[in-house]
C-alpha positions in Angstrom: -22.2 -3.8 -9.3 -21.9 -4.6 -13.0 -18.7 -6.3 -14.1 -16.6 -4.9 -16.9 -14.0 -6.5 -19.1 -10.4 -5.5 -18.3 -10.0 -3.8 -21.8 -12.7 -1.3 -20.9 -11.0 -0.1 -17.7 -9.1 3.2 -18.4 -6.0 3.6 -16.3 -4.4 6.9 -17.0 -1.9 5.9 -19.8 -1.0 3.0 -22.0 2.3 2.9 -20.2 0.5 2.3 -16.9 -1.7 -0.4 -18.4 1.4 -2.2 -19.6 2.9 -1.8 -16.1 -0.2 -3.3 -14.5 -0.3 -6.2 -16.9 3.5 -6.9 -16.4 2.9 -7.0 -12.6 0.0 -9.4 -13.0 2.0 -11.7 -15.3 4.9 -11.7 -12.8 2.4 -12.8 -10.1 1.2 -15.7 -12.2 4.7 -16.8 -12.9 5.5 -17.2 -9.2 2.7 -19.8 -8.8 4.6 -23.1 -9.0 1.7 -25.4 -8.2 -0.8 -26.4 -10.9 -4.0 -24.4 -10.5 -7.4 -26.0 -11.3 -9.8 -24.3 -13.7 -11.9 -22.8 -10.9 -8.8 -21.2 -9.1 -7.6 -19.8 -12.4 -11.0 -18.2 -13.1 -11.3 -16.8 -9.6 -7.8 -15.3 -9.7 -8.6 -13.6 -13.0 -12.0 -12.3 -11.7 -10.3 -11.0 -8.5 -7.7 -9.2 -10.6 -10.2 -7.6 -12.9 -12.5 -6.5 -10.0 -9.5 -5.0 -8.1 -8.3 -3.1 -11.2 -11.8 -1.8 -11.8 -12.3 -0.8 -8.1 -9.0 0.9 -7.7 -8.7 2.5 -11.2 -8.9 6.1 -9.9 -6.7 5.6 -6.9 -3.0 6.3 -6.6 -0.4 5.6 -4.0 1.6 8.4 -2.4 4.4 7.7 -4.9 2.0 8.5 -7.7 1.9 5.0 -9.1 -1.5 3.2 -9.8 -2.9 1.8 -6.5 -3.6 -1.6 -8.1 0.1 -2.4 -8.1 0.0 -2.6 -4.3 -2.5 -5.5 -4.0 -0.8 -7.3 -6.9 2.5 -7.1 -5.2 1.0 -8.2 -1.8 -0.4 -11.3 -3.6 3.1 -12.0 -5.1 4.7 -11.8 -1.7 2.1 -14.2 -0.3 3.0 -16.8 -3.0 6.7 -16.3 -3.6 8.0 -15.3 -0.1 5.5 -17.0 2.2 4.4 -19.9 0.1 0.6 -19.5 0.1 -1.8 -20.7 -2.5 -4.7 -19.5 -4.7 -7.1 -18.6 -1.8 -4.5 -16.2 -0.5 -3.8 -14.7 -4.0 -7.5 -13.9 -4.4 -7.9 -12.5 -0.9 -4.7 -10.4 -1.3 -5.9 -9.0 -4.6 -9.2 -8.0 -3.0 -7.8 -7.0 0.5 -8.4 -3.3 0.1 -11.6 -3.1 -2.1 -14.1 -3.2 0.8 -12.2 -0.6 2.9 -11.3 1.8 0.1 -14.0 1.5 -2.6 -17.8 1.2 -2.8 -17.7 -2.7 -3.2 -19.5 -4.4 -0.3 -18.5 -7.5 1.6 -21.8 -9.1 0.5 -20.8 -8.7 -3.1 -17.4 -10.4 -2.4 -19.2 -13.3 -0.8 -21.6 -13.7 -3.8 -18.7 -13.7 -6.3 -16.0 -15.6 -4.4 -17.7 -17.5 -1.5 -17.8 -17.2 2.2 -14.2 -18.1 2.9 -12.7 -15.3 0.7 -15.3 -12.9 2.2 -14.3 -13.8 5.8 -10.6 -13.3 5.0 -11.2 -10.0 3.3 -13.4 -8.9 6.2 -10.5 -9.7 8.6 -8.2 -7.5 6.6 -10.6 -4.6 6.4 -10.0 -1.9 9.0 -12.7 -0.4 11.2 -13.6 3.1 10.2 -14.2 6.1 12.4 -13.4 4.3 15.6 -14.3 6.2 18.8 -11.6 4.6 20.8 -8.3 5.3 22.6 -6.3 3.2 20.2 -7.7 2.6 16.7 -4.5 0.7 15.8 -5.0 -1.8 18.7 -8.7 -2.3 17.8 -7.9 -3.0 14.2 -5.0 -5.4 15.0 -7.2 -7.2 17.5 -9.7 -7.7 14.6 -7.0 -9.2 12.4 -6.1 -11.6 15.2 -9.7 -12.5 15.9 -10.1 -13.6 12.3 -6.7 -15.3 12.4 -8.0 -17.7 15.0 -10.4 -19.0 12.3 -8.0 -18.8 9.3 -4.3 -18.1 9.8 -4.0 -16.8 6.2 -5.6 -13.5 7.4 -2.5 -12.6 9.4 -0.1 -13.9 6.8 -1.7 -11.7 4.1 -1.6 -8.8 6.6 2.2 -9.4 7.1 2.7 -9.3 3.3 0.7 -6.1 3.1 2.8 -4.5 5.8 6.0 -5.7 4.2 5.2 -4.1 0.9 4.1 -0.9 2.7 7.5 -0.8 4.5 9.4 -1.4 1.2 7.6 1.6 -0.3 7.5 3.9 2.7 9.8 6.5 1.3 7.0 8.4 -0.4 5.3 9.1 3.0 6.0 12.2 5.1 8.7 11.4 7.7 6.3 11.7 10.7 4.1 9.0 9.2 7.1 6.9 8.4 8.0 7.0 12.0 4.5 5.9 13.2 4.3 3.0 10.7 7.9 1.9 11.4 7.4 1.9 15.1 4.2 -0.1 14.8 6.0 -2.6 12.6 8.9 -3.0 15.1 6.4 -3.2 18.0 4.1 -5.9 16.8 4.8 -7.1 13.2 8.5 -8.1 13.6 7.9 -10.2 16.7 4.9 -11.7 15.0 7.0 -12.7 12.0 9.4 -14.3 14.4 6.6 -16.2 16.1 5.3 -17.5 12.8 8.8 -18.6 11.7 9.1 -16.0 8.9 12.7 -15.2 9.6 13.5 -13.4 6.3 10.5 -11.2 6.8 11.3 -10.5 10.5 14.9 -9.5 9.5 13.7 -7.3 6.7 11.1 -5.6 9.0 13.9 -4.9 11.5 16.3 -3.6 8.9 13.6 -1.3 7.2 12.5 -0.1 10.7 16.1 0.8 11.6 16.6 2.6 8.3 13.8 5.0 9.4 14.3 5.2 13.1 18.1 5.1 13.2 19.2 6.3 9.7 22.7 7.4 10.6 23.6 4.1 12.3 22.0 2.0 9.5 23.9 3.7 6.6 27.2 3.6 8.6 26.9 -0.2 9.1 25.8 -0.7 5.5 28.8 1.2 4.3 31.2 -0.8 6.4 29.7 -4.1 5.4 30.1 -3.1 1.7 33.8 -2.1 2.4 34.6 -5.5 4.1 32.6 -7.7 1.6 35.7 -8.8 -0.4 37.6 -9.8 2.8 34.6 -11.5 4.2 34.0 -13.6 1.1 37.7 -14.6 1.0 37.5 -15.8 4.6 34.3 -17.8 4.0 36.0 -19.6 1.1 39.0 -20.3 3.4 36.7 -21.7 6.0 34.6 -23.8 3.6 37.4 -25.4 1.6 38.6 -28.0 4.2 35.1 -29.1 4.8 34.0 -29.9 1.3 36.0 -33.1 0.8 34.7 -34.6 4.0 31.1 -33.6 3.3 31.4 -35.2 -0.1 32.4 -38.5 1.6 29.0 -38.6 3.4 27.4 -39.3 0.0 24.3 -37.0 0.4 23.5 -33.8 -1.6 24.3 -30.7 0.3 24.7 -26.9 -0.1 27.2 -24.8 1.8 27.4 -21.0 1.8 28.0 -17.9 3.9 25.3 -15.3 4.6 25.9 -11.9 6.1 24.1 -11.0 9.3 21.4 -8.4 9.1 22.3 -4.7 9.7 19.8 -4.6 12.6 21.3 -7.7 14.3 24.9 -6.2 13.9 23.6 -2.9 15.4 22.1 -4.8 18.4 25.4 -6.5 19.0 27.2 -3.2 18.9 24.8 -1.8 21.5 24.8 -4.8 23.8 28.5 -5.5 23.7 29.6 -1.8 23.6 32.2 -2.5 21.0 33.2 -0.9 17.6 32.2 -2.5 14.3 35.8 -3.5 13.6 35.8 -5.6 16.8 32.9 -7.8 15.7 34.1 -10.9 13.9 30.9 -12.9 13.5 29.4 -10.7 10.8 28.2 -13.7 8.9 27.1 -17.3 9.4 27.9 -20.5 7.5 24.9 -22.6 6.4 25.2 -26.2 5.6 21.9 -27.6 4.1 21.6 -31.4 3.4 18.9 -32.9 1.2 17.9 -36.2 3.0 14.6 -38.0 3.9 13.1 -37.0 7.2 14.1 -40.3 8.9 17.8 -39.5 8.3 17.8 -35.8 9.2 19.0 -35.9 12.8 21.8 -38.5 12.1 23.1 -36.6 9.0 23.0 -33.2 10.8 25.1 -34.6 13.7 27.5 -36.2 11.2 28.0 -32.8 9.6 28.5 -31.3 13.1 31.2 -33.8 13.7 33.0 -32.8 10.5 32.8 -29.1 11.3 34.1 -29.5 14.9 36.9 -31.9 13.8 38.2 -29.2 11.5 37.6 -26.3 13.9 37.7 -25.9 17.7 34.0 -25.8 19.0 32.8 -23.5 21.8 30.6 -26.0 23.7 28.4 -23.4 25.5 27.4 -22.0 22.1 25.8 -25.2 20.8 22.1 -24.9 20.2 20.3 -28.2 19.5 16.9 -27.2 17.9 17.0 -30.4 15.8 16.1 -32.6 18.9 13.9 -30.0 20.4 12.5 -27.5 17.8 11.7 -23.9 18.9 8.2 -23.0 19.8 7.7 -21.5 16.3 8.6 -24.8 14.6 12.2 -23.7 13.8 14.6 -26.7 13.5 18.4 -26.3 13.1 21.7 -27.2 14.7 23.7 -24.1 15.6 27.3 -24.1 16.8 30.1 -21.6 17.1 33.7 -22.6 16.3 37.1 -20.9 16.2 38.0 -20.8 12.5 41.2 -19.6 10.7 43.0 -16.6 12.2 41.2 -17.2 15.6 37.9 -15.8 14.4 34.5 -16.9 15.8 32.3 -18.4 13.1 28.6 -19.4 13.6 27.6 -22.6 11.7 24.0 -23.5 11.0 23.2 -27.1 10.0 19.8 -28.2 8.7 17.9 -30.2 6.1 16.1 -28.8 3.1 12.8 -29.4 4.8 14.0 -27.5 7.9 15.4 -24.8 5.7 12.0 -24.3 4.0 10.3 -24.1 7.3 12.9 -21.6 8.5 12.4 -19.4 5.4 8.6 -19.7 5.1 7.5 -20.5 8.6 3.8 -21.2 9.2 3.0 -21.8 5.5 5.7 -24.5 5.2 4.4 -26.0 8.4 1.1 -26.8 6.8 2.9 -28.4 3.8 4.5 -31.0 6.2 1.6 -31.3 8.6 0.6 -34.9 9.0 4.0 -36.3 7.8 5.1 -39.0 10.3 7.7 -38.1 12.8 7.2 -34.4 12.4 6.6 -32.4 15.6 4.3 -29.6 14.4 1.8 -29.2 17.2 3.6 -26.0 18.3 1.6 -23.7 16.1 -1.7 -25.3 17.2 -0.8 -24.8 20.8 0.1 -21.2 20.2 -3.1 -20.5 18.3 -5.0 -22.1 21.2 -3.3 -19.6 23.5 -4.3 -16.7 21.2 -7.9 -17.9 21.2 -7.9 -18.0 25.0 -6.7 -14.3 25.1 -9.4 -13.4 22.6 -12.0 -15.1 24.7 -12.0 -12.1 27.0 -14.2 -9.7 25.1 -14.0 -7.0 27.7 -10.2 -6.6 27.4 -9.0 -3.1 26.7 -7.4 -3.2 23.2 -4.1 -1.8 24.4 -4.0 -4.4 27.2 -4.8 -7.1 24.7 -1.9 -6.1 22.4 0.5 -6.2 25.5 -0.8 -9.6 26.5 -0.5 -10.8 22.9 3.0 -9.5 22.6 4.1 -11.7 25.5 3.2 -14.7 23.3 5.7 -13.5 20.7 8.7 -14.5 22.8 12.1 -14.8 21.2 13.5 -17.4 23.6 11.7 -20.2 25.4 12.3 -22.7 28.2 11.2 -26.3 28.5 9.7 -27.5 31.7 8.0 -30.8 32.7 4.9 -32.0 34.5 5.2 -34.7 37.2 4.2 -37.2 34.5 7.1 -36.1 32.3 5.1 -34.1 29.7 7.1 -31.2 28.3 5.7 -27.7 28.3 7.1 -24.7 26.4 7.0 -21.3 28.1 8.6 -18.0 27.4 11.9 -17.2 29.1 11.1 -15.5 32.4 7.8 -17.4 33.0 6.9 -18.1 36.6 5.4 -20.9 38.6 2.0 -19.2 38.4 2.4 -18.9 34.6 2.9 -22.7 34.5 -0.4 -23.3 36.4 -2.4 -21.2 33.9 -0.6 -22.8 31.0 -1.8 -26.3 32.2 -5.4 -25.1 32.4 -7.3 -21.9 33.4 -9.0 -23.7 36.3 -5.7 -24.9 37.6 -4.4 -21.3 37.5 -7.6 -19.9 39.2 -7.4 -22.3 42.1 -3.6 -22.5 42.4 -2.7 -22.7 46.1 1.0 -23.7 45.9 3.7 -24.8 43.4 6.6 -27.1 43.8 9.6 -27.0 41.5 11.9 -30.0 41.6 9.9 -31.1 44.8 10.7 -27.8 46.6 7.9 -25.4 47.5 8.5 -22.1 45.8 6.7 -18.6 45.7 4.1 -18.2 43.0 6.4 -15.6 41.3 9.4 -18.0 41.2 11.1 -17.9 37.7 11.3 -21.3 36.0 14.4 -22.6 34.2 14.7 -25.2 31.4 14.6 -28.7 32.8 12.5 -27.9 35.9 9.8 -30.3 36.9 6.8 -28.4 38.2 3.7 -29.6 40.2 0.7 -27.5 41.2 -1.5 -27.9 44.3 -5.0 -26.5 44.0 -7.8 -25.5 46.4 -11.4 -24.9 45.3 -11.8 -21.9 47.6 -8.6 -20.2 46.2 -9.3 -17.3 43.9 -7.0 -15.0 41.9 -6.0 -11.7 43.6 -5.0 -8.5 42.0 -1.4 -8.9 43.2 -1.1 -12.0 41.0 -0.6 -9.8 38.0 2.8 -9.0 39.4 3.7 -12.7 39.4 3.0 -13.6 35.7 4.4 -12.6 32.3 2.4 -14.7 29.8 -0.5 -13.2 28.0 -2.8 -16.1 28.8 -2.2 -15.8 32.6 -2.6 -12.0 32.6 -5.8 -12.1 30.5 -7.3 -14.8 32.8 -6.4 -13.0 36.0 -7.8 -9.7 34.7 -11.0 -11.5 33.6 -11.4 -13.0 37.0 -10.8 -9.6 38.6 -13.5 -8.1 36.4 -16.0 -10.8 37.2 -15.3 -10.4 41.0 -15.6 -6.6 40.6 -18.9 -7.2 38.7 -20.3 -9.4 41.5 -19.4 -6.8 44.2 -20.8 -4.1 41.9 -24.1 -5.9 41.9 -24.2 -5.6 45.7 -23.4 -1.9 45.4 -26.2 -1.5 42.9 -28.7 -3.2 45.3 -27.6 -0.7 48.0 -28.2 2.2 45.6 -31.6 1.0 44.5 -32.7 0.5 48.1 -31.6 4.1 49.1 -33.3 5.6 46.0 -36.5 3.7 46.9 -36.4 5.1 50.4 -36.4 8.7 49.1 -38.9 7.9 46.3 -36.4 8.6 43.5 -36.6 6.6 40.3 -33.4 4.4 39.9 -33.2 4.3 36.1 -33.9 8.1 35.7 -31.1 9.0 38.2 -28.4 6.4 37.9 -26.6 8.1 35.0 -26.9 11.5 36.7 -25.0 10.1 39.7 -22.3 8.6 37.4 -21.8 12.1 35.9 -21.9 13.8 39.3 -19.2 11.6 40.8 -17.2 11.7 37.6 -17.2 8.0 36.9 -17.0 6.6 33.4 -19.8 4.0 33.8 -22.5 2.6 36.1 -20.4 -0.4 37.2 -17.7 1.9 38.4 -20.3 3.8 40.5 -21.7 0.5 41.9 -18.3 -0.8 42.8 -17.3 2.4 44.6 -20.5 2.2 46.6 -19.7 -1.4 47.6 -16.2 -0.4 48.6 -17.7 2.4 50.7 -15.5 4.9 48.8 -18.8 6.9 48.5 -21.1 7.2 51.5 -24.2 7.1 49.3 -26.7 7.8 52.2 -24.8 11.0 53.1 -24.3 12.1 49.4 -28.0 11.7 48.6 -28.7 14.4 51.2 -27.1 16.9 48.7 -30.1 16.3 46.4 -33.8 17.1 46.6 -36.4 14.9 44.8 -38.9 16.5 42.3 -41.1 14.2 40.4 -38.9 11.2 41.2 -35.8 13.1 39.8 -32.8 14.1 41.8 -32.0 17.9 41.7 -28.7 19.0 43.2 -29.1 21.6 46.0 -26.8 24.5 45.2 -24.6 25.6 48.0 -24.2 29.3 48.7 -21.0 30.7 47.2 -18.3 31.9 49.5 -15.9 34.6 48.7 -13.1 32.0 48.1 -15.3 30.1 45.6 -16.1 33.3 43.7 -12.4 34.1 43.6 -11.5 30.7 42.2 -14.3 30.9 39.5 -13.1 34.3 38.3 -9.6 32.9 37.4 -9.4 31.8 33.8 -8.7 28.1 33.1 -5.2 27.3 32.1 -6.4 24.2 30.2 -5.5 24.5 26.4 -4.1 28.0 27.1 -1.2 29.0 24.8 2.1 29.3 26.6 4.7 31.8 25.4 8.3 31.5 26.7 10.8 33.4 24.5 12.0 32.2 21.1 10.8 28.8 20.1 13.4 26.0 19.6 10.9 23.7 18.0 8.1 23.5 15.5 5.2 21.3 16.6 2.8 20.4 13.7 4.5 23.2 11.8 3.6 25.8 14.5 6.1 27.4 16.9 6.3 25.2 20.0 5.9 28.2 22.4 2.3 28.3 21.3 1.7 25.0 23.1 2.3 23.7 26.6 5.3 21.5 26.0 8.4 20.0 27.6 11.3 17.7 26.8 10.6 14.1 27.8 12.9 12.9 30.7 12.8 9.3 29.5 15.1 10.1 26.5 16.4 13.7 27.1 16.4 14.9 23.5 19.0 17.5 22.4 18.9 20.0 19.6 19.5 18.1 16.3 18.0 14.7 17.5 15.1 13.5 15.3 12.1 14.0 17.5 8.3 13.8 17.7 5.6 15.3 19.9 3.2 13.1 22.0 0.2 14.9 23.4 -0.6 13.6 26.9 -4.0 13.1 28.4 -3.5 16.5 30.1 -3.0 18.2 26.8 0.8 18.8 27.2 3.1 18.0 24.2 6.0 15.9 25.4 9.0 15.9 23.0 10.6 12.5 22.6 13.5 11.3 20.5 12.6 8.9 17.7 14.8 6.3 19.4 13.2 6.8 22.8 12.6 3.5 24.6 8.9 4.4 24.8 8.6 5.6 21.2 7.5 2.2 19.8 4.7 1.8 22.4 3.4 5.4 22.0 3.4 5.3 18.1 2.1 1.8 17.8 -0.8 2.2 20.3 -1.5 6.0 20.3 -0.5 7.2 16.9 -3.5 9.7 16.8 -1.8 11.6 19.7 1.6 11.8 17.9 2.5 15.0 16.1 5.3 16.1 13.8 8.1 18.0 15.6 11.3 19.5 14.3 14.0 21.7 15.7 14.6 25.4 14.8 18.3 26.3 14.7 19.4 28.1 17.9 22.7 28.6 19.8 21.0 29.8 22.9 20.0 26.4 24.3 21.3 24.0 26.8 20.5 20.3 27.0 21.4 17.7 29.6 22.4 14.2 28.5 23.9 11.2 30.2 27.1 9.5 29.0 28.1 5.9 30.1 31.9 5.6 30.0 33.8 2.3 30.5 37.5 1.5 30.4 40.6 0.4 32.2 40.7 1.5 35.9 43.6 3.3 37.3 44.7 6.0 39.8 43.2 9.4 39.0 41.0 8.1 36.1 37.9 10.1 37.3 39.9 13.3 37.7 41.5 12.8 34.3 38.1 12.4 32.6 36.3 15.2 34.4 39.3 17.6 33.9 39.2 16.8 30.1 35.5 17.6 30.0 35.7 20.9 31.8 39.1 22.2 30.7 39.5 20.8 27.2 35.9 20.4 26.0 34.7 23.5 28.0 31.5 21.7 29.1 29.5 21.9 32.3 28.7 18.8 34.3 25.6 18.2 36.4 26.5 15.0 38.1 29.1 12.2 38.0 29.3 8.7 39.5 32.2 6.3 38.9 32.7 2.7 40.0 35.9 0.7 39.7 36.2 -3.1 40.0 39.1 -5.5 39.3 40.8 -3.2 36.8 37.6 -2.1 35.1 35.7 1.2 35.6 32.2 2.3 34.6 31.1 5.9 35.0 27.9 8.0 34.3 28.4 11.7 33.7 25.6 14.2 33.0 27.0 16.9 30.6 25.4 20.0 29.3 25.6 20.4 25.5 24.2 22.8 22.9 23.2 20.3 20.2 23.7 16.8 18.8 26.8 17.8 16.8 28.5 18.9 20.0 27.4 15.7 21.8 28.9 13.5 19.0 32.2 15.5 19.2 32.3 15.1 22.9 31.7 11.3 22.7 34.4 10.9 20.0 36.9 13.0 22.0 36.3 11.0 25.2 36.6 7.7 23.4 40.0 8.7 22.0 41.4 9.1 25.5 43.9 6.6 26.7 42.3 3.8 28.7 38.7 4.6 27.6 37.0 1.6 25.9 33.5 2.8 25.1 31.3 6.0 25.4 27.6 5.5 25.0 24.7 7.9 25.2 22.1 6.7 27.7 18.4 7.3 27.4 
């Protein structure tokens, strides 16, 4: 392809050309490190090539497409802290996928490293697979194992897409947001990109739970003035004592994210007004690495002398950093007016790592006294999962997600070496964590010198030893004993190898039987696979080994002509003819009265469909349709517990769905009610529902314990508005504390 100077490239208008140049200059201004001549030249060439390649393309918003790669490059530099290689790769990240520029051309112009990163960011096209998203994400991670910048640029790409998602149709917004929450937010957490993780979660919530998002945002804005006054009141007594330490420091309050507040509202079952820790106080000191721990603990002493600490809320990630490299001292104290206040204490170095994660890790790598092997250990685990090429992509994503744990435990080997595992990890997980061979041949595990089951859950501080036996092999049941991606992948791999070996014996049996009847093996093997409805030859061989198929008996149903098997047709009985005459119901349109829904803009009664029982949608709930393997459209709420998994892994099966107004509909939903227990409380609540609210109930269960009650009531409602009114009315009853809709 012939290069052209930027002046000869004709974006639509002069105004757009100015817009593009401004975006590019903004990108260059974010680069704080001094670039050498070669980097400057390559960035300029990448920019010109990208502008040329994307000149006729536009985003859904109507703006020139080139603004997207420029902004992705800016995010890489300014918000993640990457350098010139990432800038060049980000500018070029879509050219191979979306234009006629080849990967070979990129390699010729920019070198093999840039070409490898761009290749990792280029999606597979026309995938014939159950989950194209999983396949493409697996490709990104495979390249990440060689160069971590691949996944960091991918995160920047996803962040800009999420920020500009408003121009997309709502059903596409739902798919992208679900995929982001399912994999990208946990991945940002694992890479230490806390700001990005928080923004992913907030932007996702804005799409999946818009009502709750805007309600919390409105209340945060209303309480901002009072919050700032309280922060000043809390900080003032500390400043004089902090000045006395004689080190530079910063102290400020930061509001908690909308998504984290929402999670607290859900888990605690309280109202917004009852949450006091809507913000955290950060104290950041600027000291050399050798003084960090001592100064952080000095600051902690100052804070806890001025305010009463809550000992069980102390988190010491300064002495023992998190598995993603995060270092900070967290404590919760009782501040003025009896309010709980979270205080985070860290150094400037720790703060940079907390803000920019993995990229900042490389900046400090090699500095004495720093403990930064955590990323290398994690990458090694990812590589081990990737080393199982036969893994189903969806299984791979599930295994990978278990490596993105939020909380971790610290356990020890008999020699005192510390190992970091996800919360919930078992004794068998520990064995595989030590080494794959130790896991494969694990016979028994002792925790604190006591023999425990393989599925025993470990706790921080446990000392674990593993006994092995060469003849021991993994069993399928072991998958129920492990939670880590590495252990699951290795057990599956072992099972597949064992299945392959047994399949080889089944193959030998089939070859021998075919030879006896003078039938050619290669000619007929696939015919038998199809006849027995298997997906592959290995499945057929394994079934023969397991004697699920009596191959000698089954071959009698064929005759041999010219070494080929020909199925002997059986005479048709009257019953067989009757069955054949009935039309198939597969893909048949189903009409059942007036449609309440539109699926893919068509009346839902033209499809076989039903409401999903996992989330019980009611009229007015934002919903989507998921087409099952049997061809039925299941209607799920956007907030269904299974929505993320379905949209992230099977987006091609997800269809747009929306309600049609109707008063002739009934929906069953479950309400969880808690409150103060007392005589006749069940009768009072059920009487209010039936007599005052005029609603039917399908079932009720109520438990009381030590002055507290919890009840589950299934009520029949017409729509979402009636459901909300019901919940509001019940919550206003004397003695009722919370009313939550259960999925």
